[in-house]
C-alpha positions as CSV (number, residue, x, y, z in Angstrom):
1,M,0.0,0.0,0.0
2,E,1.4,3.4,-0.9
3,K,0.2,6.8,0.1
4,E,0.9,10.0,-1.8
5,E,0.0,13.5,-1.1
6,E,-0.9,16.0,-3.8
7,G,-1.8,19.4,-2.4
8,N,-4.7,18.9,0.1
9,C,-5.6,15.5,-1.4
10,Q,-4.3,12.1,-0.3
11,I,-4.1,9.3,-2.8
12,V,-4.0,5.7,-1.4
13,E,-2.9,2.9,-3.6
14,R,-3.6,-0.7,-2.7
15,D,-4.4,-4.0,-4.3
16,V,-8.0,-4.9,-5.2
17,L,-9.3,-7.0,-2.3
18,D,-11.6,-9.9,-2.8
19,E,-12.6,-12.0,0.1
20,Q,-9.8,-14.5,-0.3
21,R,-7.2,-11.8,-0.6
22,L,-8.7,-9.9,2.4
23,E,-8.5,-13.0,4.6
24,E,-4.8,-13.4,3.7
25,V,-3.9,-9.8,4.3
26,T,-5.9,-9.3,7.6
27,Q,-5.5,-12.8,8.9
28,R,-9.1,-12.7,9.9
29,K,-10.3,-15.1,12.5
30,S,-13.4,-17.1,12.0
31,Y,-16.7,-16.4,13.9
32,T,-16.1,-19.5,16.1
33,D,-12.7,-18.2,17.1
34,T,-13.9,-14.8,18.2
35,H,-17.2,-15.9,19.8
36,P,-17.2,-18.5,22.6
37,S,-19.5,-21.5,22.2
38,L,-22.7,-22.0,24.2
39,T,-21.0,-24.4,26.5
40,D,-18.3,-22.0,27.3
41,R,-20.8,-19.2,27.9
42,L,-22.8,-21.4,30.3
43,K,-19.7,-22.3,32.2
44,D,-18.7,-18.6,32.4
45,S,-22.2,-17.7,33.7
46,V,-22.1,-20.1,36.6
47,R,-18.5,-19.4,37.5
48,C,-18.3,-17.2,40.6
49,S,-15.8,-14.7,41.7
50,V,-15.8,-11.7,44.1
51,P,-15.8,-9.0,41.4
52,K,-18.5,-10.8,39.5
53,L,-20.6,-11.3,42.6
54,K,-20.3,-7.6,43.4
55,R,-21.4,-6.6,39.9
56,C,-24.3,-9.0,40.1
57,V,-25.5,-7.6,43.5
58,M,-25.0,-4.0,42.4
59,S,-27.0,-4.6,39.2
60,S,-29.8,-6.4,41.0
61,L,-30.0,-3.8,43.8
62,P,-29.3,-0.4,42.2
63,V,-30.0,1.3,45.5
64,L,-26.7,0.0,46.8
65,Y,-24.9,2.0,44.1
66,W,-26.5,5.4,44.5
67,L,-27.5,5.4,48.2
68,P,-24.0,5.4,49.6
69,K,-23.2,8.4,47.4
70,Y,-26.4,10.2,48.4
71,S,-25.8,13.8,49.5
72,V,-28.4,15.1,52.0
73,W,-27.3,18.7,51.5
74,D,-27.5,18.5,47.7
75,Y,-30.4,16.2,47.2
76,G,-32.4,16.1,50.5
77,M,-34.5,19.2,50.2
78,P,-35.3,18.9,46.4
79,D,-36.3,15.3,46.9
80,L,-38.5,16.2,50.0
81,V,-40.3,19.0,48.1
82,S,-40.8,16.9,45.1
83,G,-42.0,13.9,47.2
84,I,-44.6,16.0,49.0
85,S,-45.9,17.4,45.7
86,V,-46.2,14.0,44.1
87,G,-47.7,12.5,47.3
88,I,-50.4,15.1,47.3
89,M,-51.2,14.1,43.7
90,H,-51.2,10.5,44.7
91,L,-54.2,10.9,47.0
92,P,-57.0,12.0,44.6
93,Q,-55.5,10.1,41.6
94,G,-55.2,6.9,43.6
95,M,-58.8,7.1,44.7
96,A,-60.1,8.2,41.3
97,Y,-58.3,5.5,39.4
98,A,-59.5,2.9,41.8
99,L,-63.0,3.6,40.4
100,L,-61.6,2.8,36.9
101,A,-60.5,-0.5,38.3
102,S,-64.0,-1.1,39.7
103,L,-62.5,-1.3,43.2
104,P,-63.1,0.7,46.5
105,P,-61.1,3.9,46.5
106,V,-59.0,2.9,49.5
107,F,-57.2,0.3,47.4
108,G,-56.0,3.1,45.2
109,L,-54.3,4.5,48.2
110,Y,-52.7,1.2,49.0
111,T,-51.5,1.0,45.3
112,S,-49.9,4.5,45.8
113,L,-48.1,3.3,49.0
114,Y,-46.4,-0.1,48.6
115,P,-45.2,-0.3,44.9
116,P,-43.1,3.0,45.1
117,L,-41.3,1.6,48.2
118,I,-40.3,-1.6,46.3
119,Y,-39.2,0.4,43.2
120,L,-37.0,2.5,45.4
121,F,-34.7,-0.5,45.9
122,F,-34.8,-2.1,42.4
123,G,-35.5,0.6,39.9
124,T,-32.9,2.4,37.8
125,S,-34.8,5.5,36.8
126,R,-34.5,8.5,39.1
127,H,-37.5,10.5,38.1
128,I,-40.5,8.3,37.3
129,S,-43.3,8.1,39.8
130,I,-44.7,4.6,40.3
131,G,-48.4,4.2,41.2
132,T,-51.8,4.2,39.6
133,F,-52.2,4.9,35.9
134,T,-55.2,5.4,33.8
135,V,-54.7,2.7,31.1
136,L,-53.7,0.0,33.6
137,S,-56.6,0.9,35.8
138,I,-59.0,0.5,32.9
139,M,-57.5,-2.8,32.0
140,V,-57.8,-4.1,35.6
141,G,-61.4,-2.9,35.6
142,S,-62.3,-4.9,32.5
143,V,-61.0,-8.0,34.3
144,T,-62.7,-7.4,37.6
145,E,-66.1,-6.6,36.0
146,R,-65.8,-9.6,33.6
147,L,-65.1,-12.1,36.4
148,A,-67.2,-10.4,39.1
149,P,-70.2,-8.8,37.4
150,D,-73.1,-7.3,39.4
151,A,-75.4,-10.0,38.2
152,A,-73.4,-12.7,40.1
153,F,-74.0,-11.0,43.5
154,I,-77.8,-10.4,43.4
155,I,-79.5,-11.0,46.7
156,N,-83.1,-10.9,47.7
157,N,-84.3,-8.1,50.0
158,G,-86.6,-9.8,52.5
159,T,-88.5,-6.6,53.5
160,N,-90.0,-5.6,50.2
161,I,-89.2,-8.7,48.2
162,T,-86.8,-7.0,45.8
163,T,-83.3,-7.8,44.6
164,E,-80.2,-5.8,45.2
165,V,-76.4,-6.2,44.7
166,D,-74.3,-7.5,47.6
167,V,-71.7,-4.7,47.2
168,T,-69.5,-6.0,50.0
169,A,-69.2,-9.5,48.6
170,R,-68.8,-8.1,45.1
171,D,-66.0,-5.7,46.1
172,L,-64.2,-8.4,48.1
173,Y,-64.1,-10.8,45.2
174,R,-63.1,-8.0,42.8
175,V,-60.2,-7.2,45.1
176,Q,-59.1,-10.8,44.9
177,V,-59.3,-10.8,41.1
178,A,-57.3,-7.6,40.9
179,A,-54.7,-8.9,43.3
180,A,-54.3,-12.2,41.4
181,T,-54.0,-10.5,38.1
182,T,-51.4,-8.1,39.5
183,V,-49.3,-10.8,41.1
184,L,-49.3,-12.9,37.9
185,G,-48.5,-9.9,35.8
186,G,-45.6,-9.1,38.1
187,L,-44.3,-12.6,38.0
188,I,-44.4,-12.5,34.2
189,Q,-42.4,-9.2,34.2
190,V,-39.8,-10.7,36.6
191,V,-39.3,-13.8,34.5
192,L,-39.0,-11.8,31.3
193,G,-36.5,-9.5,33.0
194,M,-34.4,-12.4,34.3
195,V,-34.2,-13.9,30.8
196,K,-33.1,-10.5,29.3
197,F,-36.3,-10.0,27.5
198,G,-36.3,-6.2,28.0
199,F,-36.1,-5.6,24.2
200,V,-39.8,-6.6,24.0
201,G,-40.7,-3.0,24.7
202,T,-39.2,-2.0,21.3
203,Y,-42.0,-3.8,19.5
204,L,-44.5,-1.3,21.0
205,S,-43.7,1.7,18.8
206,E,-44.6,5.2,19.8
207,P,-47.6,5.4,17.4
208,L,-48.9,2.1,18.7
209,V,-48.6,3.2,22.3
210,H,-50.1,6.6,21.7
211,A,-53.1,5.1,19.8
212,Y,-53.6,2.4,22.4
213,T,-53.6,4.9,25.3
214,T,-56.0,7.2,23.4
215,A,-58.4,4.3,22.8
216,A,-58.0,3.3,26.5
217,S,-58.9,6.8,27.4
218,A,-62.1,6.6,25.4
219,H,-63.0,3.4,27.4
220,A,-62.3,5.4,30.6
221,V,-64.6,8.2,29.5
222,V,-67.4,5.8,28.7
223,A,-66.9,4.0,32.1
224,Q,-67.1,7.3,34.0
225,L,-70.3,8.6,32.3
226,K,-72.5,6.7,34.7
227,Y,-71.0,8.6,37.6
228,V,-71.2,12.0,35.8
229,F,-74.9,11.6,35.0
230,G,-75.9,9.5,38.0
231,V,-77.3,6.6,35.9
232,S,-76.8,2.8,36.2
233,P,-76.3,1.3,32.7
234,T,-75.8,-2.4,32.1
235,R,-72.2,-3.6,32.0
236,F,-71.3,-5.2,28.7
237,N,-68.3,-7.4,28.0
238,G,-66.6,-8.7,24.9
239,P,-66.2,-7.1,21.5
240,L,-68.2,-4.0,20.8
241,S,-68.9,-3.6,24.5
242,L,-67.9,0.1,24.2
243,V,-70.5,0.7,21.6
244,Y,-73.2,-1.1,23.5
245,T,-72.4,0.6,26.8
246,L,-72.4,4.1,25.2
247,G,-75.7,3.3,23.5
248,H,-77.3,2.3,26.8
249,V,-75.9,5.3,28.6
250,C,-77.5,7.5,25.9
251,S,-80.8,5.8,26.3
252,L,-80.7,6.5,30.1
253,L,-80.0,10.2,29.7
254,P,-83.7,11.2,30.4
255,Q,-83.1,9.6,33.9
256,T,-80.1,11.8,34.7
257,H,-79.7,12.7,38.3
258,L,-79.5,16.5,38.1
259,P,-77.6,17.2,41.4
260,T,-74.9,14.7,40.4
261,L,-74.7,16.3,36.9
262,V,-74.3,19.8,38.5
263,V,-71.6,18.5,40.8
264,S,-69.7,17.0,37.9
265,A,-70.0,20.1,35.7
266,V,-68.8,22.4,38.5
267,S,-66.0,20.1,39.4
268,M,-64.8,19.8,35.8
269,A,-65.0,23.6,35.2
270,F,-63.1,24.2,38.4
271,L,-60.4,21.6,37.5
272,I,-59.9,22.9,34.0
273,T,-59.7,26.5,35.1
274,A,-57.3,25.7,38.0
275,K,-55.1,23.5,35.8
276,E,-54.8,26.2,33.1
277,L,-53.9,28.7,35.8
278,N,-51.4,26.3,37.2
279,S,-49.8,26.0,33.8
280,F,-49.7,29.8,33.4
281,L,-48.2,30.4,36.8
282,S,-45.9,27.4,36.8
283,P,-42.7,29.5,36.2
284,K,-43.5,31.5,39.3
285,L,-44.7,28.8,41.6
286,P,-42.2,26.6,43.5
287,V,-44.7,23.7,43.6
288,P,-47.9,23.2,41.6
289,I,-51.3,23.9,43.3
290,P,-52.9,20.5,44.3
291,V,-56.1,21.2,42.5
292,E,-57.4,17.6,42.6
293,L,-57.0,17.5,46.4
294,I,-58.7,20.9,46.8
295,T,-61.6,19.7,44.6
296,V,-62.2,16.6,46.6
297,S,-62.0,18.6,49.9
298,L,-64.6,21.1,48.7
299,H,-67.1,18.4,47.7
300,K,-66.6,16.0,50.4
301,D,-70.1,16.5,51.8
302,T,-71.9,16.2,48.4
303,L,-74.4,13.6,47.3
304,A,-73.5,10.4,45.4
305,S,-70.8,9.5,47.9
306,L,-69.1,6.3,49.0
307,Y,-67.9,5.5,52.5
308,V,-64.3,4.4,52.7
309,N,-62.6,3.1,55.8
310,T,-59.0,4.3,55.7
311,S,-58.1,3.7,59.4
312,V,-55.8,0.7,59.0
313,L,-53.3,-0.7,56.6
314,S,-54.1,-3.9,54.6
315,S,-52.4,-7.0,55.8
316,P,-50.6,-9.2,53.3
317,R,-52.6,-12.0,51.8
318,A,-51.7,-14.7,49.3
319,P,-53.6,-14.4,46.0
320,D,-56.1,-17.0,44.8
321,I,-54.0,-19.1,42.5
322,N,-57.1,-20.7,41.1
323,L,-57.8,-17.4,39.3
324,F,-54.5,-17.5,37.5
325,Q,-55.7,-19.6,34.6
326,E,-58.6,-17.2,34.0
327,V,-56.6,-14.0,34.0
328,I,-53.3,-15.1,32.4
329,G,-54.0,-13.3,29.1
330,D,-55.0,-10.1,30.9
331,A,-51.9,-10.4,33.1
332,F,-49.6,-10.7,30.2
333,A,-51.2,-7.7,28.5
334,L,-50.8,-5.7,31.7
335,A,-47.2,-6.7,32.0
336,I,-46.3,-5.7,28.5
337,V,-48.2,-2.4,28.4
338,G,-47.0,-1.4,31.9
339,Y,-43.4,-2.1,31.0
340,A,-43.6,-0.2,27.7
341,I,-44.9,2.9,29.4
342,S,-42.4,2.6,32.3
343,F,-39.4,2.1,30.0
344,S,-40.4,4.9,27.6
345,L,-40.8,7.4,30.4
346,G,-37.6,6.3,32.1
347,K,-35.7,6.5,28.9
348,T,-37.0,10.0,28.2
349,F,-35.8,11.3,31.6
350,A,-32.5,9.4,31.4
351,L,-31.7,11.0,28.1
352,K,-32.6,14.4,29.4
353,H,-30.4,14.2,32.6
354,G,-27.6,12.1,31.2
355,Y,-27.8,8.7,32.9
356,K,-28.7,5.2,31.8
357,V,-31.8,3.0,32.4
358,D,-31.3,-0.7,32.3
359,S,-34.3,-2.2,30.3
360,N,-34.0,-5.7,31.9
361,Q,-33.6,-4.3,35.4
362,E,-36.6,-2.0,34.9
363,L,-38.6,-5.0,33.9
364,V,-37.6,-6.8,37.1
365,A,-38.2,-3.7,39.3
366,L,-41.7,-3.2,37.9
367,G,-42.4,-6.9,38.2
368,L,-41.4,-7.0,41.9
369,S,-43.4,-3.8,42.6
370,N,-46.5,-5.5,41.1
371,T,-45.8,-8.9,42.8
372,V,-45.3,-7.5,46.3
373,G,-48.1,-5.0,45.9
374,G,-50.5,-7.7,44.8
375,F,-50.0,-9.4,48.2
376,F,-51.2,-6.1,49.8
377,Q,-54.3,-6.0,47.6
378,C,-52.8,-3.4,45.2
379,F,-53.7,-3.4,41.5
380,S,-51.2,-3.1,38.6
381,V,-48.9,-0.1,38.6
382,C,-46.7,1.8,36.3
383,P,-45.3,5.4,36.1
384,S,-47.7,8.3,35.5
385,M,-46.7,11.0,33.0
386,S,-48.3,13.8,35.1
387,R,-46.7,12.7,38.4
388,S,-43.3,12.0,36.8
389,L,-43.3,15.5,35.3
390,I,-44.1,17.0,38.6
391,Q,-41.4,15.0,40.3
392,E,-38.8,16.1,37.7
393,S,-39.9,19.7,37.4
394,T,-40.0,20.3,41.2
395,G,-36.4,19.3,41.5
396,G,-36.5,15.6,42.3
397,K,-33.0,14.0,42.0
398,T,-33.5,10.4,43.1
399,Q,-36.1,7.9,44.1
400,M,-36.0,9.3,47.7
401,A,-38.7,11.5,46.4
402,G,-40.8,8.3,46.0
403,L,-40.1,7.5,49.6
404,A,-41.4,11.0,50.6
405,S,-44.6,10.6,48.6
406,A,-45.2,7.2,50.2
407,V,-44.9,8.8,53.6
408,I,-47.6,11.3,52.6
409,V,-49.9,8.5,51.5
410,L,-49.2,6.5,54.7
411,V,-50.0,9.5,56.9
412,T,-53.2,10.0,55.0
413,I,-54.3,6.4,55.4
414,L,-53.5,6.3,59.2
415,K,-54.2,9.8,60.5
416,L,-56.2,11.8,57.9
417,G,-58.8,9.1,57.0
418,P,-61.8,11.0,58.4
419,L,-61.2,13.8,56.0
420,F,-61.8,11.4,53.1
421,Q,-64.7,9.4,54.5
422,E,-67.2,11.0,52.2
423,L,-65.8,10.6,48.7
424,P,-68.1,11.9,45.9
425,K,-67.9,9.6,43.0
426,A,-69.0,12.4,40.6
427,V,-66.0,14.4,41.7
428,L,-63.6,11.5,41.3
429,A,-65.0,10.8,37.9
430,S,-64.5,14.5,37.0
431,I,-60.8,14.2,38.1
432,V,-60.4,11.2,35.8
433,L,-62.0,13.0,32.8
434,V,-60.0,16.2,33.2
435,N,-56.7,14.2,33.6
436,L,-57.5,12.4,30.3
437,K,-57.3,15.6,28.4
438,G,-53.6,15.1,27.7
439,M,-54.3,11.6,26.3
440,F,-56.8,12.9,23.8
441,K,-54.3,15.5,22.6
442,Q,-52.5,12.6,21.1
443,C,-55.0,12.6,18.3
444,M,-53.0,15.4,16.8
445,D,-50.5,12.7,15.9
446,I,-52.7,11.9,12.9
447,V,-51.7,15.2,11.1
448,K,-48.0,14.7,11.9
449,L,-48.0,11.1,10.8
450,W,-49.9,11.9,7.6
451,R,-47.0,14.2,6.6
452,S,-44.1,12.0,7.9
453,S,-45.0,8.3,7.6
454,K,-48.1,6.7,6.1
455,I,-47.1,3.3,7.6
456,D,-47.1,4.7,11.1
457,L,-50.4,6.4,10.4
458,V,-52.0,3.1,9.4
459,V,-50.6,1.5,12.6
460,W,-52.0,4.3,14.6
461,L,-55.5,4.1,13.1
462,V,-55.7,0.3,13.2
463,T,-54.6,0.3,16.8
464,L,-57.2,2.9,17.7
465,V,-60.1,1.2,15.9
466,S,-59.2,-2.3,17.1
467,T,-58.9,-1.3,20.7
468,L,-62.1,0.7,20.6
469,L,-64.1,-2.2,19.0
470,F,-62.4,-5.3,20.5
471,N,-61.6,-4.0,24.1
472,L,-58.2,-3.5,25.6
473,D,-56.9,-7.1,25.7
474,L,-57.9,-8.2,22.2
475,G,-57.1,-4.8,20.8
476,L,-53.6,-4.9,22.1
477,A,-53.0,-8.4,20.7
478,G,-54.4,-7.4,17.3
479,S,-52.5,-4.1,17.3
480,I,-49.1,-5.8,18.0
481,S,-49.9,-8.5,15.4
482,F,-50.7,-5.9,12.8
483,F,-47.6,-3.9,13.7
484,I,-45.4,-6.9,13.3
485,V,-47.0,-7.7,9.9
486,M,-46.4,-4.1,8.8
487,L,-42.9,-4.2,10.1
488,C,-42.1,-7.4,8.2
489,S,-43.8,-6.0,5.1
490,A,-41.7,-2.8,5.3
491,C,-38.6,-4.8,5.8
492,L,-39.3,-7.3,3.1
493,I,-37.6,-5.5,0.3
494,Q,-36.6,-1.9,-0.4
495,C,-34.2,-2.1,-3.4
496,S,-32.6,0.5,-5.5
497,T,-30.0,0.3,-8.2
498,L,-27.2,2.7,-8.9
499,A,-27.1,4.1,-12.4
500,R,-25.1,2.3,-15.0
501,E,-22.3,4.7,-15.0
502,I,-19.9,1.9,-16.0
503,P,-20.7,0.3,-19.3
504,G,-21.7,-3.4,-18.9
505,I,-21.8,-3.3,-15.1
506,T,-24.9,-3.0,-12.9
507,I,-24.6,-2.4,-9.2
508,F,-27.6,-3.7,-7.3
509,H,-28.1,-2.3,-3.7
510,S,-30.8,-3.6,-1.3
511,S,-31.6,-1.5,1.8
512,A,-33.0,-4.6,3.6
513,T,-31.4,-7.7,4.9
514,V,-32.1,-10.7,2.6
515,Y,-33.8,-13.5,4.5
516,F,-36.5,-16.1,4.0
517,A,-39.4,-13.6,4.0
518,N,-38.0,-11.5,1.1
519,A,-35.6,-13.8,-0.8
520,D,-38.0,-14.2,-3.7
521,L,-38.8,-10.5,-3.8
522,Y,-35.0,-9.8,-3.8
523,L,-34.6,-12.0,-6.9
524,E,-37.6,-10.4,-8.6
525,A,-36.3,-6.9,-7.9
526,L,-32.9,-7.9,-9.3
527,K,-34.5,-9.1,-12.5
528,E,-36.6,-5.9,-12.8
529,K,-33.8,-3.5,-12.0
530,S,-31.2,-5.2,-14.3
531,G,-33.7,-5.3,-17.2
532,L,-33.0,-9.0,-17.8
533,D,-35.9,-11.4,-17.8
534,I,-33.9,-14.5,-16.9
535,S,-36.7,-17.0,-17.4
536,K,-37.5,-15.9,-20.9
537,M,-33.8,-15.5,-21.9
538,I,-33.0,-19.0,-20.7
539,I,-35.9,-20.3,-22.6
540,Y,-34.7,-18.5,-25.7
541,K,-31.2,-19.7,-25.3
542,R,-32.3,-23.3,-24.8
543,R,-34.5,-23.1,-27.9
544,Q,-31.5,-21.8,-29.9
545,E,-29.4,-24.6,-28.5
546,A,-32.1,-27.1,-29.4
547,K,-32.2,-25.7,-33.0
548,Q,-28.5,-25.9,-33.2
549,R,-28.4,-29.5,-32.1
550,R,-31.1,-30.3,-34.7
551,R,-29.0,-28.7,-37.4
552,E,-26.0,-30.6,-36.3
553,R,-27.9,-33.9,-36.4
554,R,-29.3,-33.1,-39.8
555,A,-25.8,-32.3,-41.0
556,A,-24.5,-35.5,-39.6
557,R,-27.2,-37.5,-41.3
558,R,-26.5,-35.8,-44.6
559,A,-22.8,-36.5,-44.3
560,K,-23.5,-40.1,-43.5
561,R,-25.8,-40.5,-46.5
562,Q,-23.3,-38.8,-48.7
563,A,-20.6,-41.2,-47.5
564,K,-22.8,-44.2,-48.2
565,R,-23.5,-42.8,-51.7
566,E,-19.8,-42.5,-52.4
567,V,-19.1,-46.0,-51.2
568,I,-21.9,-47.4,-53.4
569,L,-20.8,-45.4,-56.4
570,I,-17.2,-46.7,-56.0
571,A,-18.5,-50.3,-55.7
572,F,-20.8,-50.1,-58.7
573,K,-18.5,-48.0,-60.8
574,G,-17.0,-51.0,-62.5
575,F,-20.3,-52.7,-63.1
576,S,-22.4,-49.8,-64.2
577,H,-22.3,-49.5,-68.0
578,S,-25.5,-47.6,-68.4
579,F,-26.1,-44.0,-67.1
580,K,-29.8,-44.7,-66.5
581,I,-29.1,-47.8,-64.4
582,K,-26.6,-46.0,-62.2
583,N,-29.0,-43.1,-61.7
584,A,-31.8,-45.4,-60.7
585,I,-29.6,-47.3,-58.2
586,I,-28.4,-44.0,-56.6
587,T,-32.0,-42.8,-56.3
588,Y,-33.2,-46.0,-54.8
589,L,-30.4,-46.3,-52.3
590,G,-30.7,-42.6,-51.3
591,W,-34.4,-43.2,-50.7
592,M,-33.7,-46.3,-48.6
593,S,-31.1,-44.5,-46.6
594,E,-33.4,-41.7,-45.7
595,F,-36.1,-44.2,-44.8
596,Q,-33.8,-46.1,-42.5
597,D,-32.7,-42.9,-40.8
598,G,-36.3,-42.2,-39.8
599,D,-36.8,-39.1,-42.0
600,T,-40.2,-39.6,-43.6
601,T,-39.8,-36.2,-45.4
602,T,-37.0,-34.8,-47.3
603,L,-35.5,-31.8,-45.5
604,G,-33.7,-29.7,-48.1
605,S,-31.7,-26.6,-47.3
606,S,-34.6,-24.3,-48.2
607,S,-37.0,-26.0,-45.9
608,D,-34.4,-26.0,-43.0
609,D,-33.9,-22.3,-43.4
610,T,-37.7,-21.7,-43.5
611,L,-38.3,-23.7,-40.3
612,S,-35.4,-21.9,-38.5
613,R,-36.7,-18.5,-39.4
614,D,-40.2,-19.6,-38.2
615,L,-38.9,-20.7,-34.8
616,E,-36.8,-17.6,-34.4
617,R,-39.7,-15.4,-35.3
618,V,-42.0,-17.1,-32.8
619,S,-39.4,-16.9,-30.0
620,L,-38.5,-13.3,-30.5
621,G,-42.2,-12.4,-30.9
622,S,-43.1,-13.9,-27.6
623,L,-40.0,-12.9,-25.7
624,G,-40.1,-9.2,-26.7
625,K,-37.0,-7.0,-27.3
626,W,-34.2,-6.2,-24.9
627,T,-30.7,-4.9,-25.1
628,W,-28.3,-7.5,-23.7
629,D,-25.4,-5.3,-22.9
630,I,-24.7,-6.4,-19.3
631,H,-21.7,-8.7,-18.6
632,S,-21.5,-8.3,-14.8
633,I,-23.8,-7.5,-11.9
634,I,-22.4,-6.5,-8.4
635,L,-24.7,-7.3,-5.5
636,D,-24.0,-4.8,-2.7
637,L,-24.7,-6.7,0.6
638,S,-23.2,-4.1,2.9
639,T,-26.5,-3.6,4.7
640,A,-27.0,-7.3,5.4
641,N,-26.1,-8.3,9.0
642,F,-27.2,-11.9,8.6
643,I,-28.2,-14.4,5.9
644,D,-30.3,-17.6,6.4
645,T,-30.4,-20.8,4.5
646,V,-33.2,-19.7,2.2
647,A,-31.3,-16.5,1.2
648,I,-28.2,-18.6,0.6
649,K,-30.1,-20.9,-1.7
650,T,-31.5,-17.8,-3.5
651,M,-28.0,-16.4,-4.0
652,R,-26.8,-19.7,-5.3
653,N,-29.7,-19.7,-7.8
654,I,-28.8,-16.2,-8.9
655,F,-25.3,-17.2,-9.7
656,Q,-26.5,-20.2,-11.7
657,D,-29.3,-18.5,-13.5
658,F,-27.3,-15.5,-14.7
659,S,-24.4,-17.8,-15.7
660,E,-26.8,-19.4,-18.1
661,I,-26.9,-16.1,-20.1
662,D,-23.2,-15.4,-19.6
663,V,-23.6,-12.7,-17.0
664,D,-21.2,-12.8,-14.1
665,I,-22.4,-12.2,-10.5
666,Y,-20.2,-10.7,-7.8
667,M,-20.9,-9.9,-4.2
668,A,-19.4,-6.9,-2.3
669,G,-19.4,-5.5,1.2
670,C,-20.2,-8.7,3.1
671,Q,-19.7,-8.5,6.8
672,A,-17.6,-11.1,8.5
673,S,-20.6,-12.7,10.1
674,V,-22.3,-13.0,6.7
675,V,-19.2,-14.7,5.2
676,E,-19.2,-17.1,8.1
677,Q,-22.8,-18.0,7.5
678,L,-22.2,-18.4,3.8
679,E,-19.4,-20.9,4.6
680,R,-21.6,-22.8,7.1
681,G,-24.3,-23.0,4.4
682,D,-22.0,-24.6,1.8
683,F,-22.4,-21.6,-0.5
684,F,-18.9,-21.7,-1.9
685,S,-18.0,-24.3,-4.5
686,E,-15.7,-24.7,-7.5
687,S,-17.8,-22.4,-9.6
688,I,-18.5,-19.9,-6.7
689,T,-15.3,-19.1,-4.9
690,K,-14.4,-16.4,-2.5
691,Q,-12.8,-14.5,-5.4
692,C,-16.4,-13.6,-6.3
693,L,-16.7,-11.6,-3.0
694,F,-15.0,-8.2,-2.7
695,A,-14.4,-6.0,0.3
696,S,-16.3,-3.1,-1.3
697,V,-18.2,-2.2,-4.4
698,H,-15.2,-0.1,-5.5
699,D,-12.9,-3.1,-5.4
700,A,-15.4,-5.1,-7.5
701,V,-15.7,-2.3,-10.1
702,L,-11.9,-1.9,-10.4
703,F,-11.6,-5.6,-10.8
704,L,-14.2,-5.7,-13.6
705,T,-12.9,-2.6,-15.3
706,F,-9.2,-3.4,-15.5
707,D,-8.7,-7.1,-14.9
708,Q,-11.4,-8.4,-17.2
709,C,-11.2,-5.8,-20.0
710,D,-9.1,-8.1,-22.1
711,K,-11.7,-10.9,-21.7
712,F,-14.5,-8.7,-23.0
713,S,-12.5,-7.0,-25.7
714,C,-11.5,-10.4,-27.2
715,C,-15.1,-11.5,-27.0
716,N,-16.1,-8.2,-28.6
717,M,-18.6,-7.9,-25.8
718,L,-21.8,-9.9,-25.6
719,P,-24.1,-9.8,-28.6
720,C,-27.1,-7.5,-28.5
721,Y,-30.5,-9.1,-29.4
722,S,-33.3,-6.9,-30.5
């Protein structure tokens, strides 16, 4: 290699590198030499040492990493102020979102107490606030109402011979269902985290999550309408339940309880006004005004209330494992959605403040928060965007802010319970509806996605419609399935070719990895971009070869007959005295020779030419016209990071098919792992060697331009057919 400098330019001279030459120069090691085997990796994973044990403990308990470095003077006061602000938000949100889960409001306070304490020890994010969340509360509510409907707890009233719902028994069973679902979902998250399955959150794209949460918000709105209007609609389950419920609520509007409607309207007006004022004054306020808590306190003596005993903490209880088989699907959906929201929020704050969030550890932390919380009758938790923003904007530095907020909730449960004994459902429903305003703002994504990505727009709309029509569980499954199908379709093939700037050479570049799903499309795109219809050209070539073989056989038969004639003429030369007799014998013997050779018709030169022209005219008429001016095609595989057996077979067929029409195929830019997979797939042979692989497209072009120019010049290039 030589390096020359000319002015400000540098010229580097080196040999053209094909794969064989590249391995010789770099002494490249094989994939097996650089990557340990599965057995070695298993042995290394079970091998224990003091540094490895320390790393394992520190990664499993992140609190041991940051707590010894915690500075009370630097972080104590910001975390305390942030924790108090978030704790005040926990109180009304926990009670309101418990209604979404179809549970007594006190269990919303339990959910705001225990899970944040668990996340304090195992979580890696410093700013997210673990607790109740709208979407998960709705998903839990769909499970509790499906397995514990009001119709299953009808009792007879002995006084006036009427029926009524046994609310105590119903709520007790719903708490058991919610706790079993939460524990099972937490166990699923822990297992997924331990097997390093944190990447599953990447399959929930931002458009999918936004559309899903928007549709879940619509479910929440419909679920709260009965509290806003003071009516009692029938609970529907299964597909189209949202439509049926909304229709029944509309039919009950003439029976609206006016005092309840007035309370709801006043509450929503006050909340919206206070929140807008809060946003306007946020730069001047050290902490946001707790408008939800103020709203609940102002309406604590209104009608449509529910008594809640908040004098004691719940004792831990094992969940009913018999319910696991009935809620496993819902638990898995809760685990995936909760983790996706948690990781996306944690990643957002981590990027903003310059630290790292471990996806697998986040999965374990969230799973332990749900599992332990389920034993204390909590329902599924994940971070809330509103509380997390408050925790970050008020100066929160670590998860000690979560400890402070948990203390606020604990004091509320133990000492301030009488202040929340009369909890108006209409006010809590108003808090839920106003807090959903931000979710519905996500509908503006439609305009942005229409301009930027039609595929993401389709995913957004399909997710929204499927979740609205088929409920949260089936909607999530259908949305993820559709997203994976769209992802595979988008990754199937996106090919483009470079312009033929070099005569006789076509460079084919694919922006997608070639694998079993798009191997056939890769071949079709190559044929289309190169302008060579291989199938028709091979048929044409074989027809021409068949015609040539027929001509050769006819010529051989004619030569054989001519030789026989000459032998017979020599034999009869001495005995033929009459010109007529000799002519008759020659004619007779020629006829017999043609009959024995199987030709029942005499094919003269004129008939041969006519048949050849007819065959040629039929072939070209059916095949169309093309210019066959390509002698080499370079496949740019620089974007491929793997190649499977189906793609290897397709590449081998490409080499074979194009060799039929005398077009050479070369590959360029293959990564070392791809070359290793080609070797394991027996791709290389005597006809396809590593000299057909080049380090770059530039090397391949130089090789074809200079090293093979003599070959093409002596052949006067390939013929052009038109």
